[in-house]
C-alpha positions, 0 to 999 in steps of 0.5 A: 581573654588571656594576657598579651604583651605590647612592645616596639622594635629592639634597640627601642627609641622613645616612640617604641617604648611610649607607643607600647605604654600608649597602646596598653593604656588604650587597650586596657580601656577597652578591656584587654588584659595587656602589659607594655614591655620593651625589647631593650633598655631606654636610651638617654633621650627616653630616660630623660623623657621618662624621668621628666614625666615621672614614669617608670621604665618598662620591663625588658624581655628577651622572649615572650613565648615563655609568658604569652600566647599573643602579642601586639606590635607597635612601631615595627613589623619586620620579624628581624627587628622583633623578639627572637621567638615572635613566630611562637606566638600570635600577633594580634594587633599592629600599629605602625608607620614603617614599610610592611616587609618580612611579615605574616601571620597564620590568623586575621588581625587588626593592622593599622599602618599610616604613612606619618612621622610617628606611631604616637600620631596614629595612636592619638587619632585612635584615642579620638576616634574611640572617645578615650581621654589621654591622661596629661602624663601620657599625653606628655610622653606621646608628644615626646615620642613625636618630637623624637621621631620628626626631630621637633617637627623638622624631619621630611616624614612630618604630616600635618597629622603629626602637627595636629597631634602635637598641638593637641597633646601639648595642650593636654600636657601643658608643655611648651613644645619648642623649649622642652623639645630642644631640651629633650633632643639635646638630652640624647646626644651625650656621646662621650658617655657611650662606647663605640659599640653602643653608639652604632647600636643604640638606634639601629635596624636590620633590613633584607635588601634583595638578599642582602642583610643590611644594618642602618644605625643612627647617632643624633648629635648637636656637633657632627665633629663628635661623631666624625672624630671617632669614625675609626673606633665606629668603623671597627665596632661596625666590622666586628658586628658584621663578622659576628652577625653576618651582616653584609653592609653596616651604615651608620647615619650621624645627624645634627639634630639642629640643622638637619645634615647628616654624615654616612659611615659605611663598613661592609659591601657593596659600597657602590650600591651606597654610592648609587643610592645617594648619588655620592662618592665615599671618601674614607668610607664617609659621605655628607648628606645635607638635609638627610635625617630620616632613616625611614623615608631618606635612607631605606627607600633609595638603598632599597631602590639601588639593591633592586636595580 
C-alpha cells in the first residue's frame, strides 16, 4: 500500500489541521501508510491549541504529486480550496462538512459528509464506530477544533452531534470546556500583530457562484472596533487581491466571538448582490449582520441564492 498524504483546505484553521492529524491517526490504526500535512502555516488560535497540548505543527506542503499518488481530504472538497496539483493525484477519501462543489474523481472513493458543525465531530463518530480509542492528547485537539468551528457551541451550525462529541472528548482529555474554550478563542484574536493582508487571508476561502469568483474571509475578534478602525487598509488589501488573483468580489466578515455579531466589509462587484443576499444596504462598503457568525451556513447559502436568482 503506497503512502498517502492527508490535509485540510488552504489557509488552514484549527479544524483543518486537527482533522488531518486525527484522520491520520485513525487511518494508521486501520493499517494505512499516511502522513498529516497542511496547506499553510497554523494561525494564532491553532498555535495556541498545538502548544497547549504539546503537539507539533504539521509539515507544510505546496504540492503533493511530487511525493505521492494518492491523497485524502478533510474539511474541504472544492478544488479551488485545495492543493494546486490536486488533479494530478487520486483522491481516495474525503471527510467533510461543507457543500459539495467543483469536485469529481475518475475512480470510486470513500466519501463521508455530514451537516454538522465540525469535521472533528464526524471523526469522533468514526472512531466510535470503528471501536478505536482516542488518546487524551488527540481528544483535546479534536475538542479544540469543535470549539473553534462552532464558536464554543454558539454557532448556528452547532448540532446535537457536536454537543455530544464535545462532552465525550472533554471527558477523555480532562478539559473544562468553558474556561479553556474562551481562552482558546481569545488567543486567536490578537489582530494588532497582523498586517491587513494577513487579516483578510488568514481564514479565507474561494467560491464559484454562478460564474463569479467570490472570496470570503473571516476575522474573529473580541472587539469589532479593532477591525472597523482598519477598514481602509483592509479594503485596499482586498482590492489588491482582486487585481492580482482575478476575484470578482471579496467579502470580509468580522465576527465578535463573544456576542456572535458580525460586520461585513465588501470590495469588488457586484455589491448589489451582497445587499440582496443579506437584505441590507451597504454604507461605506460595510454592513452590520447581527447574529451572523457562520460563513458556511449564514453567508455562502444566501450569497449563492442571490447570484443564482
